[in-house]
C-alpha positions as CSV (number, residue, x, y, z in Angstrom):
1,M,-1.4,47.0,-19.7
2,K,-1.7,46.0,-16.0
3,V,0.1,42.7,-16.6
4,F,3.2,44.7,-17.4
5,E,3.1,46.9,-14.2
6,P,5.9,46.0,-11.7
7,I,5.0,44.5,-8.3
8,K,6.8,43.7,-5.1
9,I,6.7,40.5,-3.1
10,R,8.3,41.5,0.2
11,E,11.7,43.0,-1.1
12,M,11.6,41.3,-4.5
13,E,10.5,43.5,-7.3
14,L,9.1,41.9,-10.4
15,K,9.1,43.7,-13.8
16,N,5.7,42.3,-14.7
17,R,2.9,40.1,-13.3
18,M,3.2,37.1,-15.5
19,I,4.5,34.0,-13.7
20,V,5.8,30.8,-14.9
21,S,4.8,28.3,-12.3
22,A,6.4,25.0,-11.4
23,M,6.0,22.1,-13.9
24,V,7.6,18.8,-13.6
25,T,10.1,18.5,-16.5
26,N,12.2,15.4,-15.7
27,Y,15.2,17.3,-16.9
28,C,17.2,16.6,-13.8
29,R,18.6,13.3,-12.3
30,E,18.1,11.4,-9.1
31,D,21.1,13.2,-7.6
32,G,19.1,16.4,-7.7
33,L,21.7,18.4,-9.5
34,A,20.8,21.0,-12.1
35,T,21.6,19.6,-15.6
36,E,22.4,21.7,-18.7
37,K,18.9,20.9,-20.1
38,F,17.3,22.1,-16.9
39,I,19.3,25.3,-16.9
40,A,18.8,26.1,-20.6
41,Y,15.0,25.6,-20.3
42,H,14.7,28.2,-17.5
43,E,17.3,30.5,-19.1
44,R,15.2,30.6,-22.3
45,K,12.1,31.7,-20.3
46,A,14.1,34.4,-18.6
47,Q,15.1,35.7,-22.0
48,G,11.5,35.8,-23.0
49,G,10.7,38.4,-20.3
50,W,8.6,36.6,-17.7
51,G,8.2,38.4,-14.3
52,L,9.1,35.4,-12.2
53,I,10.0,31.8,-13.0
54,I,9.2,29.2,-10.4
55,T,11.1,25.9,-10.7
56,E,9.6,22.6,-10.1
57,D,9.5,20.5,-6.9
58,Y,12.9,20.6,-5.2
59,K,13.1,17.6,-2.9
60,I,13.8,18.5,0.7
61,N,15.4,15.0,1.2
62,P,16.3,12.1,-1.0
63,T,13.0,10.2,-0.6
64,A,10.6,13.2,-0.9
65,G,9.9,13.0,-4.6
66,G,6.9,11.9,-6.6
67,F,9.2,11.6,-9.6
68,K,12.7,10.2,-9.9
69,D,14.4,12.9,-11.8
70,L,13.7,16.0,-9.8
71,P,16.0,18.8,-8.6
72,G,16.9,18.8,-5.0
73,L,18.7,20.8,-2.3
74,W,18.8,18.4,0.6
75,D,22.7,18.6,0.7
76,D,25.1,21.5,0.6
77,A,27.0,19.8,-2.2
78,Q,24.1,20.4,-4.5
79,I,24.2,24.2,-4.1
80,A,26.9,24.9,-6.7
81,S,25.0,23.3,-9.6
82,H,21.9,25.4,-8.9
83,Q,24.0,28.5,-8.5
84,K,24.8,28.0,-12.3
85,L,21.0,28.0,-12.9
86,T,20.3,31.2,-11.0
87,K,23.3,33.0,-12.4
88,R,22.2,32.4,-16.0
89,V,18.7,33.3,-15.3
90,H,19.8,36.5,-13.7
91,Q,22.2,37.3,-16.6
92,A,19.2,36.8,-18.9
93,G,17.2,39.4,-17.0
94,G,15.0,37.1,-15.0
95,K,13.9,36.5,-11.5
96,I,13.7,32.9,-10.2
97,A,12.2,31.1,-7.2
98,A,12.6,27.5,-6.2
99,Q,9.6,25.5,-5.1
100,I,10.4,23.1,-2.3
101,Y,8.2,20.1,-1.4
102,H,7.7,16.6,-0.1
103,A,5.3,14.4,-2.1
104,G,3.9,12.7,1.0
105,R,1.4,10.0,0.1
106,E,1.3,11.0,-3.6
107,T,4.3,8.8,-4.5
108,S,5.2,5.2,-4.3
109,S,8.0,2.9,-3.1
110,A,8.7,2.3,-6.8
111,V,9.9,5.9,-7.0
112,T,11.4,6.5,-3.5
113,G,12.4,3.0,-2.4
114,E,10.4,3.5,0.8
115,Q,6.8,3.3,1.9
116,P,5.1,6.6,1.3
117,V,4.4,8.8,4.4
118,G,1.5,11.0,5.3
119,P,-0.4,12.7,8.1
120,S,-2.5,9.5,8.5
121,A,-2.4,5.9,7.2
122,L,-5.0,6.7,4.6
123,K,-4.5,5.6,0.9
124,D,-4.6,8.2,-1.8
125,P,-7.3,7.1,-4.3
126,T,-4.9,7.4,-7.2
127,M,-1.8,5.7,-5.6
128,P,-1.1,2.0,-5.0
129,E,0.1,2.0,-1.4
130,I,-1.1,2.9,2.1
131,P,1.2,5.5,3.6
132,R,2.8,5.2,7.0
133,E,1.5,7.8,9.5
134,L,4.3,10.2,10.5
135,T,5.3,10.4,14.2
136,V,5.5,13.9,15.8
137,E,9.3,13.5,16.0
138,E,9.4,12.8,12.2
139,I,7.2,15.8,11.6
140,H,9.7,18.0,13.5
141,L,12.5,16.6,11.4
142,L,10.6,17.3,8.2
143,I,10.0,20.9,9.4
144,R,13.8,21.4,9.9
145,Q,14.5,19.8,6.5
146,F,12.1,22.3,4.8
147,G,13.9,25.1,6.6
148,D,17.4,23.8,5.7
149,C,16.4,23.3,2.1
150,A,15.1,26.9,1.9
151,K,18.4,28.2,3.3
152,R,20.1,26.3,0.5
153,V,17.7,27.9,-2.0
154,K,18.8,31.3,-0.7
155,D,22.5,30.3,-0.8
156,A,22.1,29.1,-4.4
157,G,21.0,32.6,-5.4
158,F,17.3,32.2,-5.9
159,D,15.2,35.3,-5.4
160,A,12.5,33.6,-3.4
161,V,11.3,30.2,-2.2
162,E,7.9,28.8,-2.8
163,V,6.5,26.3,-0.3
164,H,4.4,23.7,-2.1
165,G,1.3,23.2,0.0
166,A,-1.0,22.3,-2.8
167,H,-2.2,19.3,-4.8
168,G,-2.4,16.8,-1.9
169,Y,1.4,16.7,-1.4
170,L,2.6,16.3,2.2
171,I,1.9,19.9,3.5
172,G,-1.4,20.1,1.7
173,A,-2.3,16.6,3.0
174,F,-1.8,17.9,6.5
175,M,-4.1,20.9,5.7
176,S,-6.9,18.8,4.3
177,P,-9.6,16.8,6.1
178,F,-9.6,14.6,3.0
179,S,-6.2,13.1,4.1
180,N,-5.6,14.2,7.6
181,K,-7.4,12.1,10.3
182,R,-4.9,12.8,13.2
183,T,-6.1,13.3,16.8
184,D,-3.0,15.2,18.0
185,E,-1.9,18.8,17.6
186,Y,-1.4,18.3,13.9
187,G,-4.9,17.2,13.1
188,G,-8.6,18.0,13.8
189,C,-9.4,21.8,13.6
190,I,-8.2,24.2,10.9
191,V,-5.5,25.7,13.2
192,N,-4.1,22.2,14.1
193,R,-4.1,21.1,10.4
194,A,-2.3,24.3,9.4
195,R,0.3,23.8,12.1
196,F,2.7,21.8,10.0
197,A,2.7,24.5,7.3
198,V,3.0,27.3,9.8
199,E,6.0,25.8,11.6
200,I,7.7,25.2,8.2
201,V,7.2,28.9,7.3
202,Q,8.5,29.9,10.7
203,D,11.6,27.8,10.4
204,I,12.3,29.1,6.9
205,R,12.0,32.7,8.2
206,K,14.3,31.9,11.0
207,K,16.9,30.5,8.7
208,C,16.5,32.8,5.7
209,G,16.0,36.1,7.4
210,E,13.3,38.8,7.3
211,D,14.0,40.0,3.7
212,F,13.8,36.6,1.9
213,P,10.4,36.3,0.1
214,I,8.3,33.2,1.0
215,I,5.5,32.3,-1.5
216,Y,3.0,29.6,-0.4
217,R,1.1,27.5,-3.1
218,M,-2.2,26.2,-1.9
219,S,-5.2,24.3,-3.3
220,T,-8.0,26.7,-2.7
221,V,-10.6,24.0,-3.4
222,E,-9.7,20.4,-3.7
223,Y,-12.8,19.2,-5.7
224,V,-13.1,15.9,-3.9
225,H,-15.7,14.7,-1.4
226,G,-14.6,15.7,2.1
227,G,-11.7,18.0,0.8
228,L,-10.9,21.6,1.3
229,E,-13.5,24.2,0.3
230,I,-13.0,27.9,-0.2
231,E,-14.2,29.2,3.2
232,E,-11.8,27.0,5.0
233,T,-8.9,27.9,2.7
234,K,-9.7,31.6,3.3
235,V,-9.0,31.0,7.0
236,I,-5.8,29.1,6.2
237,A,-4.6,32.0,4.0
238,R,-5.1,34.4,6.8
239,I,-3.2,32.1,9.2
240,L,-0.3,31.8,6.7
241,E,-0.1,35.6,6.2
242,Q,-0.1,36.2,9.9
243,N,2.8,33.8,10.1
244,G,5.1,35.4,7.5
245,V,4.0,34.2,4.0
246,D,4.5,37.0,1.5
247,C,2.4,35.8,-1.4
248,I,-0.4,33.2,-1.9
249,H,-0.3,31.2,-5.1
250,C,-3.9,29.9,-5.6
251,S,-4.0,26.6,-7.3
252,Q,-6.7,23.9,-6.9
253,G,-7.2,20.2,-6.8
254,V,-5.4,17.0,-5.6
255,Y,-4.3,13.9,-7.4
256,A,-7.8,12.5,-7.2
257,S,-8.9,15.7,-9.1
258,T,-6.0,16.1,-11.4
259,H,-8.2,17.4,-14.2
260,T,-8.6,20.6,-12.1
261,I,-4.8,21.1,-11.5
262,I,-4.0,20.8,-15.3
263,P,-7.2,21.7,-17.0
264,P,-7.6,20.7,-20.7
265,S,-8.9,22.8,-23.6
266,V,-12.6,22.0,-22.8
267,V,-12.3,23.9,-19.5
268,P,-13.2,27.6,-19.8
269,K,-10.3,30.1,-19.7
270,A,-9.5,31.4,-16.2
271,A,-12.0,28.9,-14.8
272,Y,-10.8,29.1,-11.2
273,V,-9.9,32.8,-10.8
274,N,-12.9,33.4,-8.5
275,N,-11.1,31.2,-6.0
276,A,-8.2,33.5,-6.1
277,A,-10.5,36.4,-5.7
278,E,-11.9,34.9,-2.6
279,I,-8.5,34.5,-1.1
280,K,-7.6,38.0,-2.1
281,S,-10.6,39.4,-0.3
282,V,-9.1,38.3,3.1
283,V,-5.4,38.9,2.8
284,S,-3.3,41.9,2.1
285,V,-0.3,40.1,0.5
286,P,-0.2,39.6,-3.3
287,V,-2.2,36.8,-4.7
288,I,-1.5,34.7,-7.8
289,A,-4.3,33.3,-9.9
290,V,-3.9,29.9,-11.8
291,G,-5.7,27.8,-14.3
292,R,-6.2,28.0,-18.1
293,I,-4.8,31.6,-18.2
294,N,-3.1,31.1,-21.6
295,D,-4.1,34.3,-23.4
296,I,-2.6,37.7,-22.6
297,Q,-5.9,39.5,-22.9
298,V,-7.5,37.1,-20.4
299,A,-4.5,37.6,-18.1
300,E,-5.0,41.3,-18.4
301,N,-8.7,41.1,-17.5
302,V,-8.1,38.9,-14.5
303,I,-5.8,41.6,-13.0
304,M,-7.9,44.5,-14.1
305,S,-11.0,43.0,-12.5
306,G,-9.1,42.8,-9.2
307,K,-9.4,39.1,-8.8
308,S,-5.6,38.6,-8.4
309,D,-2.4,40.6,-8.4
310,L,-0.4,38.2,-10.6
311,V,-1.2,35.4,-13.0
312,T,0.4,32.0,-13.7
313,M,0.8,31.3,-17.4
314,A,2.8,28.1,-17.1
315,R,1.7,26.1,-20.2
316,A,1.6,29.3,-22.2
317,S,5.3,29.6,-21.5
318,L,5.9,26.1,-22.7
319,A,4.2,26.9,-26.0
320,D,6.1,30.3,-26.3
321,P,8.8,31.3,-23.9
322,D,8.9,34.7,-25.6
323,L,5.2,35.5,-25.0
324,P,5.8,38.6,-22.8
325,K,8.5,40.0,-25.1
326,K,6.3,39.5,-28.2
327,V,3.4,41.2,-26.6
328,M,5.6,44.2,-25.7
329,N,6.9,44.4,-29.2
330,G,3.5,44.2,-30.9
331,Q,4.2,40.7,-32.4
332,E,1.1,38.9,-31.2
333,E,0.7,37.1,-34.6
334,D,4.0,35.5,-33.8
335,I,2.9,34.0,-30.4
336,L,2.6,30.3,-30.3
337,R,-0.5,29.6,-28.2
338,C,-1.1,26.8,-25.8
339,I,-4.0,24.7,-27.1
340,G,-4.7,22.8,-23.9
341,C,-4.1,19.4,-25.5
342,L,-1.8,18.1,-22.6
343,Q,0.0,15.8,-25.0
344,G,3.5,17.2,-24.7
345,C,3.4,18.5,-21.1
346,S,1.5,16.5,-18.5
347,A,1.3,13.3,-20.6
348,E,5.1,13.2,-21.1
349,S,5.9,14.0,-17.5
350,A,3.4,11.5,-16.1
351,N,5.3,8.8,-18.2
352,G,8.6,9.9,-16.8
353,R,9.7,11.4,-20.1
354,Y,11.0,14.9,-20.8
355,V,8.3,17.5,-20.9
356,R,7.8,18.8,-24.5
357,C,5.1,20.8,-26.2
358,L,2.9,19.9,-29.1
359,V,2.9,23.3,-30.7
360,N,6.5,24.1,-29.9
361,P,9.1,21.3,-30.6
362,V,11.9,23.4,-29.2
363,T,10.6,23.2,-25.7
364,G,13.0,20.9,-23.7
365,M,15.5,21.0,-26.6
366,E,16.9,24.4,-26.0
367,N,20.4,23.1,-25.5
368,E,20.2,20.5,-28.4
369,Y,18.6,22.0,-31.5
370,D,20.7,24.3,-33.7
371,L,18.3,27.0,-34.9
372,N,21.0,29.1,-36.6
373,P,20.8,29.6,-40.4
374,V,22.8,27.4,-42.6
375,R,25.7,28.5,-44.8
376,N,24.6,26.6,-47.9
377,P,20.8,26.9,-48.4
378,K,19.0,24.1,-50.4
379,R,16.0,24.1,-52.6
380,V,13.3,22.3,-50.6
381,L,10.0,21.0,-51.9
382,V,7.5,20.1,-49.1
383,V,4.6,18.0,-50.4
384,G,1.6,18.2,-48.1
385,G,0.2,21.2,-46.2
386,G,-1.0,19.5,-43.0
387,V,0.5,20.6,-39.7
388,A,3.5,18.2,-40.2
389,G,4.2,19.6,-43.7
390,C,3.8,23.2,-42.6
391,E,6.1,22.7,-39.6
392,A,8.7,21.2,-41.9
393,A,8.4,24.2,-44.2
394,V,8.6,26.6,-41.4
395,A,11.7,25.0,-39.9
396,S,13.4,24.7,-43.3
397,A,12.8,28.3,-44.2
398,M,13.9,29.5,-40.6
399,K,17.2,27.7,-41.3
400,G,17.6,29.7,-44.5
401,H,16.5,27.2,-47.1
402,K,14.5,28.2,-50.2
403,V,11.1,26.4,-49.6
404,T,8.1,25.6,-51.8
405,L,5.1,24.0,-50.1
406,V,2.6,22.2,-52.3
407,E,-0.9,21.3,-51.1
408,K,-3.6,19.7,-53.3
409,E,-6.5,21.1,-51.3
410,D,-7.6,24.8,-51.3
411,R,-6.3,25.4,-47.7
412,L,-3.6,24.5,-45.3
413,G,-4.1,22.5,-42.2
414,G,-5.0,19.0,-43.5
415,Q,-6.5,16.7,-40.8
416,W,-5.8,19.3,-38.1
417,I,-8.9,21.2,-39.4
418,P,-11.4,18.5,-38.6
419,A,-9.4,17.8,-35.3
420,S,-10.2,21.4,-34.2
421,V,-14.0,21.0,-34.7
422,P,-15.0,18.9,-31.7
423,I,-16.3,20.4,-28.6
424,G,-13.7,22.2,-26.6
425,K,-11.0,22.1,-29.3
426,G,-11.6,25.4,-31.0
427,E,-8.2,26.7,-29.9
428,F,-6.5,24.1,-32.0
429,T,-7.0,26.3,-35.0
430,T,-4.5,28.8,-33.5
431,L,-1.7,26.5,-34.6
432,I,-2.7,26.6,-38.2
433,Y,-2.9,30.4,-38.1
434,W,0.5,30.6,-36.5
435,Q,2.0,28.4,-39.1
436,K,0.5,30.5,-41.9
437,C,2.0,33.6,-40.4
438,Q,5.5,32.0,-40.2
439,L,5.3,30.7,-43.7
440,K,4.6,34.2,-44.9
441,K,7.3,35.7,-42.6
442,Y,10.0,33.3,-43.9
443,G,8.9,33.7,-47.6
444,V,7.8,30.2,-48.2
445,R,6.3,29.8,-51.7
446,I,2.8,28.2,-51.3
447,L,1.0,26.3,-54.1
448,L,-2.6,25.5,-53.2
449,N,-4.9,23.4,-55.3
450,T,-1.8,21.7,-56.8
451,E,-1.2,18.0,-57.1
452,A,2.4,17.1,-56.8
453,D,3.5,14.6,-59.5
454,M,6.7,13.6,-61.2
455,E,6.4,16.3,-63.9
456,M,6.1,19.0,-61.2
457,I,9.1,17.6,-59.2
458,L,11.2,17.6,-62.3
459,S,10.3,21.2,-63.0
460,E,11.0,22.3,-59.4
461,N,14.3,20.4,-59.4
462,P,14.6,20.4,-55.6
463,D,17.7,19.4,-53.7
464,V,15.5,17.6,-51.1
465,I,11.9,16.6,-50.9
466,I,9.9,16.4,-47.6
467,A,6.9,14.2,-48.1
468,A,4.2,15.1,-45.7
469,T,1.2,13.6,-47.6
470,R,-1.8,12.8,-45.6
471,S,-3.4,9.6,-44.6
472,C,-6.9,8.5,-45.7
473,P,-9.8,7.1,-43.6
474,F,-9.7,3.3,-43.2
475,V,-12.9,1.5,-44.2
476,P,-13.5,-1.8,-42.5
477,P,-13.8,-4.7,-45.0
478,V,-17.4,-5.6,-44.1
479,S,-20.4,-6.1,-46.3
480,G,-22.5,-2.9,-46.8
481,S,-19.7,-0.4,-46.1
482,E,-20.0,1.1,-49.6
483,Q,-23.7,2.3,-49.2
484,S,-24.6,5.9,-49.5
485,F,-25.6,6.4,-45.8
486,V,-22.2,5.1,-44.7
487,V,-19.8,8.2,-44.3
488,N,-16.5,8.9,-42.6
489,A,-16.0,10.9,-39.5
490,H,-13.7,13.5,-41.1
491,D,-16.5,14.4,-43.6
492,V,-19.0,14.7,-40.8
493,L,-16.7,17.0,-38.8
494,M,-15.9,19.1,-41.8
495,G,-19.7,19.6,-42.6
496,K,-19.4,17.8,-46.0
497,V,-22.2,15.4,-45.2
498,T,-25.6,15.6,-43.4
499,V,-26.5,12.9,-41.0
500,G,-29.9,11.7,-39.9
501,N,-31.6,11.5,-36.6
502,K,-30.2,8.1,-35.6
503,V,-26.5,7.5,-36.1
504,V,-24.2,4.7,-35.3
505,V,-20.5,5.5,-35.0
506,I,-18.2,2.6,-35.8
507,G,-15.1,3.2,-33.7
508,G,-14.8,4.5,-30.1
509,G,-11.3,6.0,-30.4
510,L,-10.8,9.7,-29.9
511,V,-12.1,10.7,-33.4
512,G,-15.3,8.5,-33.1
513,A,-16.1,9.6,-29.5
514,E,-15.5,13.3,-30.4
515,T,-17.7,13.0,-33.5
516,A,-20.4,11.3,-31.4
517,D,-20.2,14.0,-28.8
518,M,-20.6,16.8,-31.4
519,L,-23.6,15.0,-33.0
520,A,-25.2,14.3,-29.6
521,E,-24.9,18.1,-28.8
522,Q,-26.9,18.6,-32.0
523,G,-29.7,16.4,-30.8
524,V,-28.9,13.3,-32.7
525,E,-29.5,9.8,-31.2
526,I,-26.1,8.2,-31.1
527,S,-24.6,4.7,-30.6
528,I,-20.9,3.9,-30.5
529,V,-19.6,0.5,-31.5
530,E,-16.1,-0.3,-30.3
531,M,-14.1,-3.6,-30.5
532,L,-12.0,-2.9,-27.4
533,P,-13.2,-3.1,-23.8
534,Q,-13.2,0.7,-23.4
535,I,-13.5,3.8,-25.5
536,I,-11.0,6.7,-26.1
537,R,-7.9,4.6,-25.3
538,D,-5.9,6.9,-27.5
539,G,-6.9,10.1,-25.6
540,E,-5.3,11.9,-22.7
541,P,-6.9,11.2,-19.2
542,S,-8.3,14.6,-18.4
543,P,-9.8,15.5,-21.8
544,S,-11.2,12.0,-22.0
545,M,-12.8,12.3,-18.6
546,Y,-14.8,15.3,-19.6
547,L,-15.6,13.7,-23.0
548,K,-17.0,10.5,-21.4
549,K,-19.0,12.7,-18.9
550,R,-20.7,14.5,-21.8
551,L,-21.4,11.3,-23.6
552,K,-23.0,9.9,-20.5
553,E,-25.1,13.0,-19.9
554,A,-26.2,12.9,-23.6
555,H,-27.3,9.2,-23.1
556,V,-25.1,8.0,-25.9
557,N,-25.4,4.2,-26.3
558,I,-21.8,2.7,-26.0
559,F,-21.2,-0.9,-27.0
560,T,-17.7,-2.0,-26.0
561,S,-16.1,-5.4,-26.8
562,T,-18.4,-5.3,-29.8
563,K,-17.4,-6.2,-33.3
564,L,-19.0,-4.9,-36.5
565,K,-20.2,-7.8,-38.6
566,E,-22.3,-6.2,-41.4
567,I,-24.0,-3.1,-42.5
568,G,-27.4,-3.9,-43.9
569,Y,-30.0,-1.5,-45.4
570,H,-30.2,1.0,-42.6
571,T,-29.2,-1.6,-40.1
572,V,-26.0,-2.5,-38.3
573,I,-25.2,-6.0,-37.3
574,V,-22.8,-6.4,-34.4
575,E,-21.4,-9.3,-32.3
576,C,-20.7,-9.2,-28.6
577,G,-19.7,-12.2,-26.5
578,G,-20.5,-14.5,-29.3
579,R,-24.0,-13.2,-29.8
580,E,-25.2,-11.2,-32.7
581,S,-27.6,-8.3,-32.5
582,V,-29.1,-5.7,-34.8
583,I,-29.4,-1.9,-34.5
584,R,-32.3,-1.0,-36.6
585,D,-33.7,2.2,-38.3
586,V,-30.2,3.7,-38.6
587,D,-30.2,6.9,-40.7
588,T,-26.4,7.2,-41.0
589,V,-23.4,5.0,-40.2
590,V,-20.2,7.0,-39.4
591,I,-16.9,5.2,-39.9
592,A,-14.2,6.2,-37.4
593,V,-11.8,3.2,-37.2
594,G,-8.6,5.0,-38.0
595,V,-6.6,6.1,-41.0
596,K,-4.0,4.6,-43.3
597,T,-1.1,6.1,-45.2
598,E,-1.7,7.0,-48.8
599,R,1.0,5.1,-50.8
600,K,0.5,6.3,-54.4
601,F,2.6,9.4,-54.4
602,L,5.2,7.9,-51.9
603,D,5.7,5.0,-54.2
604,E,6.3,7.3,-57.1
605,L,9.0,9.1,-55.1
606,E,11.2,6.0,-55.1
607,G,12.6,7.0,-58.5
608,V,13.6,10.6,-57.7
609,N,17.3,11.5,-57.8
610,C,17.3,13.6,-54.6
611,P,16.9,12.7,-50.9
612,V,13.4,12.2,-49.7
613,I,12.3,12.6,-46.0
614,K,9.0,11.3,-44.9
615,V,7.2,13.0,-42.0
616,G,3.8,12.9,-40.4
617,D,1.4,10.2,-41.6
618,A,3.6,9.7,-44.7
619,N,6.1,8.1,-42.3
620,G,3.5,5.9,-40.6
621,V,0.2,7.0,-39.1
622,K,0.7,9.0,-35.8
623,N,-0.9,11.8,-33.8
624,G,-0.3,15.5,-34.5
625,Y,2.1,15.8,-31.6
626,M,4.6,13.3,-33.1
627,G,3.9,14.5,-36.7
628,I,4.8,18.1,-35.9
629,R,8.0,17.1,-34.1
630,E,9.0,15.0,-37.1
631,G,8.3,17.8,-39.5
632,F,10.3,20.3,-37.4
633,E,13.3,18.0,-37.0
634,A,13.3,17.3,-40.7
635,G,13.5,21.0,-41.4
636,L,16.5,21.2,-39.1
637,S,18.3,18.3,-40.5
638,L,18.6,19.3,-44.2
639,S,22.1,20.7,-43.9
640,N,23.3,17.2,-43.0
641,L,22.1,15.7,-46.3
């Protein structure tokens, strides 16, 4: 495969063309030192066989960050801790580059303690403060700080440095007419706007020598009105190459178009590779393509088609750090695939928490979880074959326990199956397939079409029970909800019921909105009734943005701050602002107001004479991300019982 062919970036030779790009993890501290969590996370990727690992945003000075807990190399005293990182990555067979940056106007005084700075005193649409315009003297100081930081990167043992000129951060903000309104030598024409980046690269080259590779990450298109477009960035790429950049890393977007920087599952795979191809057409240095390249076959096609020389597979590495190694060993069934949900990665980092991964609970816990087999295996009975129960069974079996998994339906997956049906979520099914493969691999005994009861529990005589029983749809206590044309969203998604031409969805959370979206795509006239002031409050920002856009394009009627009062005969009576109104000629009412824990079996378990661990919705209703983590941690904890 082309992705496994070696390639050189200046004097640095990579064993393959799969790159782990920078992702904010929040694994460090405000002092910028490399923590054990930070080191173990990168070491694990090196063990997995990636061609190059690029660390997240190293601050060039103490107030340069957009997040508090970033690594930094603004002081010589920080070098030693990062030498530990590079040493362990190299011992594991990896190559590693440090990305250096200044957040510019895409931060706040709450993070840095100072007013943000930028090329101009122009507020970023997503940030709360107007930045202070930098003076020329301050610009020259920052150039020197970038160069000094890069020298420390080299001294710390990194194989290359990446200059972060993308995503609207300080260097990118100077590049872009969206944010740079200066009238001096650092503003105006393309050459002037590129001057800051060029002088940074020149200072790095002067301080790091001719052999040290410099990668430059750029936003090829910013996807905002007045922002950079491809023809202008092609000029910028040529200027950068002429001034010593050894590789162009082609990203896209700024904070005002974050949905393009970290595209969710609804965005097509490799959606932005044509931008990289445009850059590649005008430069001779290697080019890296970025954006929803989470499948090895897609990565191969991108390189084979000549659109780039290397590919970034960042979130794919969160899902499975061993992806390259597994492909080389013919273990593709064992690959945990990124599903583009954004729940464990961007959502967690945006909230200042450690980055995790929905499909891989080990991500971020490499130095904390004990995955070694136990000395004294137990007999484990897992009741419930949804993703939380399956994860508990996989983790238990991986630790060496003898596991039986009981599921009352005829298939595994539980509510994850209808969750995979909505538009843009087809990849969610890959998690169920992976769990099935692991259950088989670890010899888990699976009993489908089997109702767990006390008689069965006594016959199995388990040492421990993991209860992962599912929740059931909640039905609002209103008159008329028992009628035959009133159905629940899960049955609609699973194709168990047929809806009519005019449908009212009660509940504008994620499930209700996604069900409405799917039905609107089928040509159904849809109305959504939601009690809260806005819909999809339980969704992640980027997927929700795309979902709301489709609902608007489909002319779905959305009634917010509206309460369901009664369901009549093919009518829905609602109240908004103290006034009642009637939606008439309704063929189907779809209930999507949440779920509740089924208590019957859980109550029966109170009398068993062995430990019981509740996970997933059996332990309180939650999303799949938290349910999977609970299941996994339950499986690891059994030796402590």
